[in-house]
PyMOL Python script that loads the backbone (N, CA, C, O; Angstrom):
from pymol import cmd

cmd.read_pdbstr("""\
ATOM      1  N   MET A   1     132.155   1.420 107.478  1.00  0.00           N
ATOM      2  CA  MET A   1     132.188   2.847 107.334  1.00  0.00           C
ATOM      3  C   MET A   1     131.143   3.274 106.310  1.00  0.00           C
ATOM      4  O   MET A   1     130.741   2.499 105.443  1.00  0.00           O
ATOM      5  N   PHE A   2     130.717   4.524 106.434  1.00  0.00           N
ATOM      6  CA  PHE A   2     129.898   5.136 105.398  1.00  0.00           C
ATOM      7  C   PHE A   2     130.100   6.648 105.448  1.00  0.00           C
ATOM      8  O   PHE A   2     130.567   7.186 106.452  1.00  0.00           O
ATOM      9  N   LEU A   3     129.744   7.331 104.355  1.00  0.00           N
ATOM     10  CA  LEU A   3     129.920   8.768 104.242  1.00  0.00           C
ATOM     11  C   LEU A   3     128.566   9.461 104.207  1.00  0.00           C
ATOM     12  O   LEU A   3     127.601   8.955 103.634  1.00  0.00           O
ATOM     13  N   LYS A   4     128.520  10.651 104.844  1.00  0.00           N
ATOM     14  CA  LYS A   4     127.310  11.473 104.820  1.00  0.00           C
ATOM     15  C   LYS A   4     127.659  12.864 104.299  1.00  0.00           C
ATOM     16  O   LYS A   4     128.722  13.410 104.595  1.00  0.00           O
ATOM     17  N   PHE A   5     126.734  13.425 103.513  1.00  0.00           N
ATOM     18  CA  PHE A   5     126.886  14.768 102.978  1.00  0.00           C
ATOM     19  C   PHE A   5     125.549  15.486 103.167  1.00  0.00           C
ATOM     20  O   PHE A   5     124.505  14.992 102.741  1.00  0.00           O
ATOM     21  N   LYS A   6     125.590  16.637 103.799  1.00  0.00           N
ATOM     22  CA  LYS A   6     124.381  17.411 104.107  1.00  0.00           C
ATOM     23  C   LYS A   6     123.344  16.566 104.853  1.00  0.00           C
ATOM     24  O   LYS A   6     122.145  16.666 104.595  1.00  0.00           O
ATOM     25  N   GLY A   7     123.829  15.729 105.784  1.00  0.00           N
ATOM     26  CA  GLY A   7     122.943  14.939 106.624  1.00  0.00           C
ATOM     27  C   GLY A   7     122.414  13.654 106.008  1.00  0.00           C
ATOM     28  O   GLY A   7     121.680  12.915 106.662  1.00  0.00           O
ATOM     29  N   GLU A   8     122.772  13.378 104.770  1.00  0.00           N
ATOM     30  CA  GLU A   8     122.287  12.179 104.073  1.00  0.00           C
ATOM     31  C   GLU A   8     123.438  11.229 103.770  1.00  0.00           C
ATOM     32  O   GLU A   8     124.525  11.670 103.395  1.00  0.00           O
ATOM     33  N   LYS A   9     123.208   9.934 103.928  1.00  0.00           N
ATOM     34  CA  LYS A   9     124.214   8.932 103.566  1.00  0.00           C
ATOM     35  C   LYS A   9     124.366   8.926 102.042  1.00  0.00           C
ATOM     36  O   LYS A   9     123.384   8.793 101.312  1.00  0.00           O
ATOM     37  N   VAL A  10     125.612   9.071 101.570  1.00  0.00           N
ATOM     38  CA  VAL A  10     125.866   9.127 100.122  1.00  0.00           C
ATOM     39  C   VAL A  10     126.745   7.983  99.623  1.00  0.00           C
ATOM     40  O   VAL A  10     126.838   7.744  98.419  1.00  0.00           O
ATOM     41  N   TRP A  11     127.392   7.274 100.555  1.00  0.00           N
ATOM     42  CA  TRP A  11     128.259   6.160 100.162  1.00  0.00           C
ATOM     43  C   TRP A  11     128.360   5.182 101.318  1.00  0.00           C
ATOM     44  O   TRP A  11     128.418   5.619 102.467  1.00  0.00           O
ATOM     45  N   PRO A  12     128.383   3.888 101.070  1.00  0.00           N
ATOM     46  CA  PRO A  12     128.306   3.209  99.775  1.00  0.00           C
ATOM     47  C   PRO A  12     126.865   3.155  99.274  1.00  0.00           C
ATOM     48  O   PRO A  12     125.925   3.026 100.058  1.00  0.00           O
ATOM     49  N   VAL A  13     126.715   3.251  98.005  1.00  0.00           N
ATOM     50  CA  VAL A  13     125.398   3.202  97.387  1.00  0.00           C
ATOM     51  C   VAL A  13     124.932   1.748  97.352  1.00  0.00           C
ATOM     52  O   VAL A  13     125.660   0.871  96.888  1.00  0.00           O
ATOM     53  N   GLY A  14     123.728   1.496  97.838  1.00  0.00           N
ATOM     54  CA  GLY A  14     123.157   0.154  97.802  1.00  0.00           C
ATOM     55  C   GLY A  14     123.519  -0.744  98.969  1.00  0.00           C
ATOM     56  O   GLY A  14     123.026  -1.869  99.046  1.00  0.00           O
ATOM     57  N   ASN A  15     124.369  -0.281  99.883  1.00  0.00           N
ATOM     58  CA  ASN A  15     124.753  -1.060 101.064  1.00  0.00           C
ATOM     59  C   ASN A  15     124.692  -0.166 102.297  1.00  0.00           C
ATOM     60  O   ASN A  15     124.793   1.056 102.189  1.00  0.00           O
ATOM     61  N   LEU A  16     124.526  -0.782 103.473  1.00  0.00           N
ATOM     62  CA  LEU A  16     124.505  -0.013 104.717  1.00  0.00           C
ATOM     63  C   LEU A  16     125.868   0.562 105.067  1.00  0.00           C
ATOM     64  O   LEU A  16     125.962   1.659 105.617  1.00  0.00           O
ATOM     65  N   TYR A  17     126.933  -0.188 104.746  1.00  0.00           N
ATOM     66  CA  TYR A  17     128.287   0.223 105.110  1.00  0.00           C
ATOM     67  C   TYR A  17     129.281  -0.467 104.184  1.00  0.00           C
ATOM     68  O   TYR A  17     128.912  -1.336 103.394  1.00  0.00           O
ATOM     69  N   PHE A  18     130.557  -0.064 104.292  1.00  0.00           N
ATOM     70  CA  PHE A  18     131.647  -0.695 103.562  1.00  0.00           C
ATOM     71  C   PHE A  18     132.712  -1.047 104.585  1.00  0.00           C
ATOM     72  O   PHE A  18     133.133  -0.189 105.361  1.00  0.00           O
ATOM     73  N   ARG A  19     133.150  -2.292 104.596  1.00  0.00           N
ATOM     74  CA  ARG A  19     134.146  -2.740 105.577  1.00  0.00           C
ATOM     75  C   ARG A  19     135.529  -2.258 105.155  1.00  0.00           C
ATOM     76  O   ARG A  19     135.969  -2.504 104.031  1.00  0.00           O
ATOM     77  N   ILE A  20     136.209  -1.567 106.070  1.00  0.00           N
ATOM     78  CA  ILE A  20     137.560  -1.058 105.840  1.00  0.00           C
ATOM     79  C   ILE A  20     138.441  -1.531 106.984  1.00  0.00           C
ATOM     80  O   ILE A  20     138.085  -1.375 108.152  1.00  0.00           O
ATOM     81  N   ASP A  21     139.588  -2.107 106.653  1.00  0.00           N
ATOM     82  CA  ASP A  21     140.555  -2.540 107.657  1.00  0.00           C
ATOM     83  C   ASP A  21     141.772  -1.621 107.635  1.00  0.00           C
ATOM     84  O   ASP A  21     141.961  -0.856 106.689  1.00  0.00           O
ATOM     85  N   THR A  22     142.584  -1.696 108.661  1.00  0.00           N
ATOM     86  CA  THR A  22     143.798  -0.899 108.765  1.00  0.00           C
ATOM     87  C   THR A  22     144.650  -1.068 107.521  1.00  0.00           C
ATOM     88  O   THR A  22     144.928  -2.188 107.093  1.00  0.00           O
ATOM     89  N   GLY A  23     145.063   0.049 106.946  1.00  0.00           N
ATOM     90  CA  GLY A  23     145.938   0.026 105.783  1.00  0.00           C
ATOM     91  C   GLY A  23     145.214  -0.072 104.448  1.00  0.00           C
ATOM     92  O   GLY A  23     145.848   0.033 103.398  1.00  0.00           O
ATOM     93  N   ASP A  24     143.901  -0.271 104.467  1.00  0.00           N
ATOM     94  CA  ASP A  24     143.144  -0.377 103.216  1.00  0.00           C
ATOM     95  C   ASP A  24     143.054   0.970 102.509  1.00  0.00           C
ATOM     96  O   ASP A  24     142.985   2.023 103.142  1.00  0.00           O
ATOM     97  N   LYS A  25     143.057   0.907 101.182  1.00  0.00           N
ATOM     98  CA  LYS A  25     142.773   2.060 100.334  1.00  0.00           C
ATOM     99  C   LYS A  25     141.540   1.707  99.532  1.00  0.00           C
ATOM    100  O   LYS A  25     141.457   0.626  98.950  1.00  0.00           O
ATOM    101  N   VAL A  26     140.579   2.620  99.500  1.00  0.00           N
ATOM    102  CA  VAL A  26     139.299   2.347  98.865  1.00  0.00           C
ATOM    103  C   VAL A  26     139.009   3.422  97.820  1.00  0.00           C
ATOM    104  O   VAL A  26     139.142   4.614  98.094  1.00  0.00           O
ATOM    105  N   ASP A  27     138.615   2.993  96.623  1.00  0.00           N
ATOM    106  CA  ASP A  27     138.181   3.922  95.591  1.00  0.00           C
ATOM    107  C   ASP A  27     136.687   4.161  95.788  1.00  0.00           C
ATOM    108  O   ASP A  27     135.868   3.314  95.432  1.00  0.00           O
ATOM    109  N   VAL A  28     136.334   5.306  96.352  1.00  0.00           N
ATOM    110  CA  VAL A  28     134.948   5.616  96.671  1.00  0.00           C
ATOM    111  C   VAL A  28     134.151   5.912  95.404  1.00  0.00           C
ATOM    112  O   VAL A  28     132.975   5.559  95.331  1.00  0.00           O
ATOM    113  N   ASP A  29     134.757   6.549  94.406  1.00  0.00           N
ATOM    114  CA  ASP A  29     134.117   6.855  93.124  1.00  0.00           C
ATOM    115  C   ASP A  29     132.744   7.490  93.319  1.00  0.00           C
ATOM    116  O   ASP A  29     131.729   6.977  92.848  1.00  0.00           O
ATOM    117  N   LEU A  30     132.741   8.613  94.022  1.00  0.00           N
ATOM    118  CA  LEU A  30     131.516   9.331  94.354  1.00  0.00           C
ATOM    119  C   LEU A  30     131.591  10.723  93.747  1.00  0.00           C
ATOM    120  O   LEU A  30     132.585  11.427  93.924  1.00  0.00           O
ATOM    121  N   LYS A  31     130.555  11.120  93.039  1.00  0.00           N
ATOM    122  CA  LYS A  31     130.494  12.464  92.474  1.00  0.00           C
ATOM    123  C   LYS A  31     129.431  13.249  93.219  1.00  0.00           C
ATOM    124  O   LYS A  31     128.280  12.823  93.320  1.00  0.00           O
ATOM    125  N   LEU A  32     129.837  14.415  93.744  1.00  0.00           N
ATOM    126  CA  LEU A  32     128.919  15.299  94.454  1.00  0.00           C
ATOM    127  C   LEU A  32     128.893  16.645  93.756  1.00  0.00           C
ATOM    128  O   LEU A  32     129.936  17.175  93.372  1.00  0.00           O
ATOM    129  N   GLU A  33     127.721  17.187  93.594  1.00  0.00           N
ATOM    130  CA  GLU A  33     127.597  18.535  93.068  1.00  0.00           C
ATOM    131  C   GLU A  33     127.510  19.472  94.272  1.00  0.00           C
ATOM    132  O   GLU A  33     126.599  19.362  95.092  1.00  0.00           O
ATOM    133  N   VAL A  34     128.468  20.390  94.367  1.00  0.00           N
ATOM    134  CA  VAL A  34     128.566  21.250  95.541  1.00  0.00           C
ATOM    135  C   VAL A  34     128.677  22.707  95.113  1.00  0.00           C
ATOM    136  O   VAL A  34     129.035  23.014  93.975  1.00  0.00           O
ATOM    137  N   ASP A  35     128.366  23.587  96.041  1.00  0.00           N
ATOM    138  CA  ASP A  35     128.560  25.016  95.835  1.00  0.00           C
ATOM    139  C   ASP A  35     130.018  25.355  96.115  1.00  0.00           C
ATOM    140  O   ASP A  35     130.717  24.605  96.796  1.00  0.00           O
ATOM    141  N   LEU A  36     130.473  26.486  95.587  1.00  0.00           N
ATOM    142  CA  LEU A  36     131.822  26.955  95.887  1.00  0.00           C
ATOM    143  C   LEU A  36     131.918  27.318  97.363  1.00  0.00           C
ATOM    144  O   LEU A  36     130.944  27.779  97.958  1.00  0.00           O
ATOM    145  N   GLY A  37     133.084  27.109  97.946  1.00  0.00           N
ATOM    146  CA  GLY A  37     133.309  27.413  99.355  1.00  0.00           C
ATOM    147  C   GLY A  37     133.621  26.154 100.134  1.00  0.00           C
ATOM    148  O   GLY A  37     134.065  25.154  99.571  1.00  0.00           O
ATOM    149  N   TRP A  38     133.384  26.210 101.438  1.00  0.00           N
ATOM    150  CA  TRP A  38     133.715  25.100 102.330  1.00  0.00           C
ATOM    151  C   TRP A  38     132.632  24.040 102.287  1.00  0.00           C
ATOM    152  O   TRP A  38     131.443  24.344 102.391  1.00  0.00           O
ATOM    153  N   VAL A  39     133.056  22.786 102.130  1.00  0.00           N
ATOM    154  CA  VAL A  39     132.157  21.637 102.034  1.00  0.00           C
ATOM    155  C   VAL A  39     132.613  20.600 103.063  1.00  0.00           C
ATOM    156  O   VAL A  39     133.810  20.347 103.204  1.00  0.00           O
ATOM    157  N   ASP A  40     131.657  20.000 103.781  1.00  0.00           N
ATOM    158  CA  ASP A  40     131.964  18.960 104.769  1.00  0.00           C
ATOM    159  C   ASP A  40     131.378  17.623 104.334  1.00  0.00           C
ATOM    160  O   ASP A  40     130.221  17.542 103.921  1.00  0.00           O
ATOM    161  N   VAL A  41     132.202  16.567 104.433  1.00  0.00           N
ATOM    162  CA  VAL A  41     131.759  15.190 104.230  1.00  0.00           C
ATOM    163  C   VAL A  41     132.133  14.431 105.496  1.00  0.00           C
ATOM    164  O   VAL A  41     133.292  14.434 105.911  1.00  0.00           O
ATOM    165  N   GLU A  42     131.141  13.778 106.109  1.00  0.00           N
ATOM    166  CA  GLU A  42     131.348  13.099 107.389  1.00  0.00           C
ATOM    167  C   GLU A  42     131.646  11.615 107.186  1.00  0.00           C
ATOM    168  O   GLU A  42     131.053  10.965 106.326  1.00  0.00           O
ATOM    169  N   LEU A  43     132.573  11.085 107.989  1.00  0.00           N
ATOM    170  CA  LEU A  43     132.881   9.655 108.019  1.00  0.00           C
ATOM    171  C   LEU A  43     132.240   9.055 109.266  1.00  0.00           C
ATOM    172  O   LEU A  43     132.440   9.538 110.380  1.00  0.00           O
ATOM    173  N   TRP A  44     131.462   7.986 109.055  1.00  0.00           N
ATOM    174  CA  TRP A  44     130.748   7.318 110.142  1.00  0.00           C
ATOM    175  C   TRP A  44     131.130   5.853 110.212  1.00  0.00           C
ATOM    176  O   TRP A  44     131.412   5.221 109.194  1.00  0.00           O
ATOM    177  N   ASP A  45     131.137   5.321 111.428  1.00  0.00           N
ATOM    178  CA  ASP A  45     131.345   3.906 111.682  1.00  0.00           C
ATOM    179  C   ASP A  45     129.977   3.273 111.882  1.00  0.00           C
ATOM    180  O   ASP A  45     129.192   3.740 112.708  1.00  0.00           O
ATOM    181  N   PHE A  46     129.683   2.213 111.134  1.00  0.00           N
ATOM    182  CA  PHE A  46     128.388   1.543 111.224  1.00  0.00           C
ATOM    183  C   PHE A  46     128.405   0.537 112.367  1.00  0.00           C
ATOM    184  O   PHE A  46     129.339  -0.255 112.489  1.00  0.00           O
ATOM    185  N   ASP A  47     127.367   0.570 113.206  1.00  0.00           N
ATOM    186  CA  ASP A  47     127.227  -0.369 114.320  1.00  0.00           C
ATOM    187  C   ASP A  47     125.877  -1.067 114.231  1.00  0.00           C
ATOM    188  O   ASP A  47     124.853  -0.416 114.024  1.00  0.00           O
ATOM    189  N   PHE A  48     125.870  -2.398 114.388  1.00  0.00           N
ATOM    190  CA  PHE A  48     124.622  -3.148 114.370  1.00  0.00           C
ATOM    191  C   PHE A  48     123.863  -3.025 115.687  1.00  0.00           C
ATOM    192  O   PHE A  48     122.637  -2.910 115.682  1.00  0.00           O
ATOM    193  N   LEU A  49     124.574  -3.048 116.818  1.00  0.00           N
ATOM    194  CA  LEU A  49     123.920  -3.151 118.115  1.00  0.00           C
ATOM    195  C   LEU A  49     123.839  -1.845 118.892  1.00  0.00           C
ATOM    196  O   LEU A  49     123.260  -1.812 119.977  1.00  0.00           O
ATOM    197  N   SER A  50     124.406  -0.774 118.360  1.00  0.00           N
ATOM    198  CA  SER A  50     124.352   0.513 119.055  1.00  0.00           C
ATOM    199  C   SER A  50     124.242   1.619 117.997  1.00  0.00           C
ATOM    200  O   SER A  50     124.169   1.345 116.799  1.00  0.00           O
ATOM    201  N   PHE A  51     124.232   2.852 118.458  1.00  0.00           N
ATOM    202  CA  PHE A  51     124.170   3.973 117.528  1.00  0.00           C
ATOM    203  C   PHE A  51     125.455   4.047 116.704  1.00  0.00           C
ATOM    204  O   PHE A  51     126.537   3.727 117.196  1.00  0.00           O
ATOM    205  N   ASN A  52     125.326   4.468 115.458  1.00  0.00           N
ATOM    206  CA  ASN A  52     126.503   4.674 114.614  1.00  0.00           C
ATOM    207  C   ASN A  52     127.353   5.797 115.192  1.00  0.00           C
ATOM    208  O   ASN A  52     126.835   6.713 115.832  1.00  0.00           O
ATOM    209  N   ASP A  53     128.675   5.719 114.961  1.00  0.00           N
ATOM    210  CA  ASP A  53     129.606   6.699 115.517  1.00  0.00           C
ATOM    211  C   ASP A  53     130.121   7.628 114.424  1.00  0.00           C
ATOM    212  O   ASP A  53     130.636   7.176 113.401  1.00  0.00           O
ATOM    213  N   HIS A  54     129.975   8.943 114.656  1.00  0.00           N
ATOM    214  CA  HIS A  54     130.552   9.944 113.752  1.00  0.00           C
ATOM    215  C   HIS A  54     132.024  10.070 114.114  1.00  0.00           C
ATOM    216  O   HIS A  54     132.368  10.615 115.163  1.00  0.00           O
ATOM    217  N   LEU A  55     132.895   9.562 113.242  1.00  0.00           N
ATOM    218  CA  LEU A  55     134.329   9.523 113.534  1.00  0.00           C
ATOM    219  C   LEU A  55     135.022  10.861 113.281  1.00  0.00           C
ATOM    220  O   LEU A  55     135.938  11.241 114.012  1.00  0.00           O
ATOM    221  N   GLY A  56     134.582  11.571 112.244  1.00  0.00           N
ATOM    222  CA  GLY A  56     135.215  12.835 111.916  1.00  0.00           C
ATOM    223  C   GLY A  56     134.681  13.390 110.618  1.00  0.00           C
ATOM    224  O   GLY A  56     133.764  12.838 110.010  1.00  0.00           O
ATOM    225  N   THR A  57     135.287  14.518 110.198  1.00  0.00           N
ATOM    226  CA  THR A  57     134.796  15.235 109.032  1.00  0.00           C
ATOM    227  C   THR A  57     135.948  15.619 108.116  1.00  0.00           C
ATOM    228  O   THR A  57     136.989  16.099 108.565  1.00  0.00           O
ATOM    229  N   PHE A  58     135.741  15.399 106.827  1.00  0.00           N
ATOM    230  CA  PHE A  58     136.638  15.908 105.792  1.00  0.00           C
ATOM    231  C   PHE A  58     136.091  17.270 105.385  1.00  0.00           C
ATOM    232  O   PHE A  58     134.919  17.375 105.022  1.00  0.00           O
ATOM    233  N   THR A  59     136.917  18.321 105.439  1.00  0.00           N
ATOM    234  CA  THR A  59     136.495  19.663 105.055  1.00  0.00           C
ATOM    235  C   THR A  59     137.276  20.085 103.821  1.00  0.00           C
ATOM    236  O   THR A  59     138.507  20.079 103.811  1.00  0.00           O
ATOM    237  N   PHE A  60     136.531  20.453 102.772  1.00  0.00           N
ATOM    238  CA  PHE A  60     137.124  20.815 101.489  1.00  0.00           C
ATOM    239  C   PHE A  60     136.832  22.279 101.184  1.00  0.00           C
ATOM    240  O   PHE A  60     135.734  22.763 101.458  1.00  0.00           O
ATOM    241  N   ASN A  61     137.803  22.983 100.623  1.00  0.00           N
ATOM    242  CA  ASN A  61     137.569  24.333 100.121  1.00  0.00           C
ATOM    243  C   ASN A  61     137.474  24.230  98.606  1.00  0.00           C
ATOM    244  O   ASN A  61     138.487  24.089  97.922  1.00  0.00           O
ATOM    245  N   VAL A  62     136.270  24.298  98.092  1.00  0.00           N
ATOM    246  CA  VAL A  62     136.024  24.108  96.665  1.00  0.00           C
ATOM    247  C   VAL A  62     135.995  25.473  95.988  1.00  0.00           C
ATOM    248  O   VAL A  62     135.241  26.362  96.383  1.00  0.00           O
ATOM    249  N   ASP A  63     136.837  25.624  94.949  1.00  0.00           N
ATOM    250  CA  ASP A  63     136.834  26.859  94.163  1.00  0.00           C
ATOM    251  C   ASP A  63     136.733  26.503  92.676  1.00  0.00           C
ATOM    252  O   ASP A  63     136.398  25.371  92.330  1.00  0.00           O
ATOM    253  N   ASP A  64     137.017  27.448  91.819  1.00  0.00           N
ATOM    254  CA  ASP A  64     136.894  27.224  90.378  1.00  0.00           C
ATOM    255  C   ASP A  64     138.133  26.580  89.757  1.00  0.00           C
ATOM    256  O   ASP A  64     138.195  26.447  88.535  1.00  0.00           O
ATOM    257  N   THR A  65     139.109  26.182  90.548  1.00  0.00           N
ATOM    258  CA  THR A  65     140.362  25.658  90.029  1.00  0.00           C
ATOM    259  C   THR A  65     140.302  24.134  89.892  1.00  0.00           C
ATOM    260  O   THR A  65     140.379  23.425  90.896  1.00  0.00           O
ATOM    261  N   PRO A  66     140.167  23.619  88.660  1.00  0.00           N
ATOM    262  CA  PRO A  66     140.158  22.158  88.477  1.00  0.00           C
ATOM    263  C   PRO A  66     141.480  21.549  88.933  1.00  0.00           C
ATOM    264  O   PRO A  66     142.528  22.185  88.826  1.00  0.00           O
ATOM    265  N   GLY A  67     141.434  20.322  89.440  1.00  0.00           N
ATOM    266  CA  GLY A  67     142.651  19.640  89.855  1.00  0.00           C
ATOM    267  C   GLY A  67     142.375  18.576  90.881  1.00  0.00           C
ATOM    268  O   GLY A  67     141.232  18.363  91.284  1.00  0.00           O
ATOM    269  N   GLU A  68     143.448  17.897  91.308  1.00  0.00           N
ATOM    270  CA  GLU A  68     143.369  16.841  92.311  1.00  0.00           C
ATOM    271  C   GLU A  68     143.919  17.352  93.632  1.00  0.00           C
ATOM    272  O   GLU A  68     144.916  18.074  93.662  1.00  0.00           O
ATOM    273  N   TYR A  69     143.258  16.972  94.732  1.00  0.00           N
ATOM    274  CA  TYR A  69     143.600  17.465  96.063  1.00  0.00           C
ATOM    275  C   TYR A  69     143.524  16.327  97.076  1.00  0.00           C
ATOM    276  O   TYR A  69     142.989  15.259  96.776  1.00  0.00           O
ATOM    277  N   SER A  70     144.062  16.556  98.283  1.00  0.00           N
ATOM    278  CA  SER A  70     143.961  15.613  99.397  1.00  0.00           C
ATOM    279  C   SER A  70     143.550  16.377 100.643  1.00  0.00           C
ATOM    280  O   SER A  70     143.955  17.521 100.846  1.00  0.00           O
ATOM    281  N   THR A  71     142.741  15.732 101.477  1.00  0.00           N
ATOM    282  CA  THR A  71     142.279  16.349 102.716  1.00  0.00           C
ATOM    283  C   THR A  71     142.334  15.315 103.835  1.00  0.00           C
ATOM    284  O   THR A  71     141.830  14.202 103.681  1.00  0.00           O
ATOM    285  N   SER A  72     142.941  15.678 104.954  1.00  0.00           N
ATOM    286  CA  SER A  72     142.955  14.813 106.139  1.00  0.00           C
ATOM    287  C   SER A  72     141.683  15.038 106.936  1.00  0.00           C
ATOM    288  O   SER A  72     141.164  16.153 106.999  1.00  0.00           O
ATOM    289  N   MET A  73     141.185  13.967 107.545  1.00  0.00           N
ATOM    290  CA  MET A  73     139.968  14.054 108.332  1.00  0.00           C
ATOM    291  C   MET A  73     140.258  14.683 109.693  1.00  0.00           C
ATOM    292  O   MET A  73     141.259  14.368 110.337  1.00  0.00           O
ATOM    293  N   LYS A  74     139.367  15.575 110.117  1.00  0.00           N
ATOM    294  CA  LYS A  74     139.428  16.139 111.461  1.00  0.00           C
ATOM    295  C   LYS A  74     138.712  15.169 112.383  1.00  0.00           C
ATOM    296  O   LYS A  74     137.515  14.925 112.233  1.00  0.00           O
ATOM    297  N   LEU A  75     139.454  14.613 113.345  1.00  0.00           N
ATOM    298  CA  LEU A  75     138.891  13.631 114.283  1.00  0.00           C
ATOM    299  C   LEU A  75     138.023  14.305 115.333  1.00  0.00           C
ATOM    300  O   LEU A  75     138.297  15.429 115.752  1.00  0.00           O
ATOM    301  N   LEU A  76     136.977  13.610 115.751  1.00  0.00           N
ATOM    302  CA  LEU A  76     136.119  14.119 116.819  1.00  0.00           C
ATOM    303  C   LEU A  76     136.662  13.765 118.196  1.00  0.00           C
ATOM    304  O   LEU A  76     136.477  14.529 119.143  1.00  0.00           O
ATOM    305  N   GLU A  77     137.335  12.611 118.325  1.00  0.00           N
ATOM    306  CA  GLU A  77     137.895  12.190 119.611  1.00  0.00           C
ATOM    307  C   GLU A  77     139.327  12.689 119.721  1.00  0.00           C
ATOM    308  O   GLU A  77     140.160  12.358 118.877  1.00  0.00           O
ATOM    309  N   LYS A  78     139.625  13.474 120.741  1.00  0.00           N
ATOM    310  CA  LYS A  78     140.943  14.086 120.899  1.00  0.00           C
ATOM    311  C   LYS A  78     142.060  13.065 121.071  1.00  0.00           C
ATOM    312  O   LYS A  78     143.175  13.309 120.610  1.00  0.00           O
ATOM    313  N   ASN A  79     141.804  11.937 121.713  1.00  0.00           N
ATOM    314  CA  ASN A  79     142.846  10.942 121.977  1.00  0.00           C
ATOM    315  C   ASN A  79     142.934   9.862 120.911  1.00  0.00           C
ATOM    316  O   ASN A  79     143.704   8.913 121.060  1.00  0.00           O
ATOM    317  N   SER A  80     142.166   9.986 119.843  1.00  0.00           N
ATOM    318  CA  SER A  80     142.164   8.969 118.793  1.00  0.00           C
ATOM    319  C   SER A  80     143.441   9.048 117.963  1.00  0.00           C
ATOM    320  O   SER A  80     143.976  10.130 117.721  1.00  0.00           O
ATOM    321  N   THR A  81     143.916   7.887 117.535  1.00  0.00           N
ATOM    322  CA  THR A  81     145.093   7.835 116.665  1.00  0.00           C
ATOM    323  C   THR A  81     144.696   7.491 115.229  1.00  0.00           C
ATOM    324  O   THR A  81     145.562   7.261 114.384  1.00  0.00           O
ATOM    325  N   ALA A  82     143.408   7.457 114.955  1.00  0.00           N
ATOM    326  CA  ALA A  82     142.934   7.135 113.604  1.00  0.00           C
ATOM    327  C   ALA A  82     143.394   8.207 112.623  1.00  0.00           C
ATOM    328  O   ALA A  82     143.536   9.378 112.975  1.00  0.00           O
ATOM    329  N   SER A  83     143.620   7.782 111.400  1.00  0.00           N
ATOM    330  CA  SER A  83     144.053   8.716 110.367  1.00  0.00           C
ATOM    331  C   SER A  83     143.406   8.327 109.041  1.00  0.00           C
ATOM    332  O   SER A  83     143.587   7.210 108.556  1.00  0.00           O
ATOM    333  N   TYR A  84     142.661   9.245 108.468  1.00  0.00           N
ATOM    334  CA  TYR A  84     142.016   9.017 107.177  1.00  0.00           C
ATOM    335  C   TYR A  84     142.324  10.194 106.269  1.00  0.00           C
ATOM    336  O   TYR A  84     142.263  11.350 106.689  1.00  0.00           O
ATOM    337  N   ILE A  85     142.655   9.890 105.027  1.00  0.00           N
ATOM    338  CA  ILE A  85     142.921  10.913 104.023  1.00  0.00           C
ATOM    339  C   ILE A  85     142.029  10.644 102.830  1.00  0.00           C
ATOM    340  O   ILE A  85     141.933   9.512 102.356  1.00  0.00           O
ATOM    341  N   MET A  86     141.376  11.690 102.347  1.00  0.00           N
ATOM    342  CA  MET A  86     140.535  11.550 101.169  1.00  0.00           C
ATOM    343  C   MET A  86     141.179  12.325 100.018  1.00  0.00           C
ATOM    344  O   MET A  86     141.515  13.501 100.152  1.00  0.00           O
ATOM    345  N   HIS A  87     141.342  11.642  98.892  1.00  0.00           N
ATOM    346  CA  HIS A  87     141.818  12.274  97.673  1.00  0.00           C
ATOM    347  C   HIS A  87     140.585  12.629  96.856  1.00  0.00           C
ATOM    348  O   HIS A  87     139.694  11.797  96.687  1.00  0.00           O
ATOM    349  N   TRP A  88     140.526  13.863  96.345  1.00  0.00           N
ATOM    350  CA  TRP A  88     139.349  14.326  95.639  1.00  0.00           C
ATOM    351  C   TRP A  88     139.752  15.205  94.471  1.00  0.00           C
ATOM    352  O   TRP A  88     140.909  15.608  94.350  1.00  0.00           O
ATOM    353  N   GLU A  89     138.793  15.493  93.620  1.00  0.00           N
ATOM    354  CA  GLU A  89     139.091  16.216  92.394  1.00  0.00           C
ATOM    355  C   GLU A  89     137.964  17.198  92.071  1.00  0.00           C
ATOM    356  O   GLU A  89     136.785  16.901  92.259  1.00  0.00           O
ATOM    357  N   ILE A  90     138.353  18.361  91.586  1.00  0.00           N
ATOM    358  CA  ILE A  90     137.391  19.331  91.044  1.00  0.00           C
ATOM    359  C   ILE A  90     137.435  19.198  89.534  1.00  0.00           C
ATOM    360  O   ILE A  90     138.491  19.331  88.914  1.00  0.00           O
ATOM    361  N   LEU A  91     136.270  18.932  88.947  1.00  0.00           N
ATOM    362  CA  LEU A  91     136.188  18.784  87.489  1.00  0.00           C
ATOM    363  C   LEU A  91     135.746  20.069  86.827  1.00  0.00           C
ATOM    364  O   LEU A  91     135.624  20.122  85.604  1.00  0.00           O
TER     365      LEU A  91
END
""", "prot")
cmd.dss("prot")
cmd.show_as("cartoon", "prot")
cmd.util.cbc("prot")
cmd.orient("prot")
C-alpha cells in the first residue's frame, strides 16, 4: 500500500510501498500541511506487474478545532468488502 496527497505519493517515505496484511494496524506518522476545508488522501495498492490500483479515498473536513479524529475510507469498488480507517489529528 501507499498514500497519495494532491497527486503525489507521500507515504511510505523512502520505499515504493508498505506491506499490510488483514488485521494489521500501522502507525503512518505522516504530517501534512493542509488548507481548511475538505482534504482527500488516496490509498493505493502497489503492483509490480500491472498498474497500481486506487483502492479508495479518505476524506477529512479540516477546521480550526485541534483534536483527534477517525475517518473511514470510501471504497471505489462497490462490491468490495475492504475496510480501512485512518486516525488523524489536527495540531
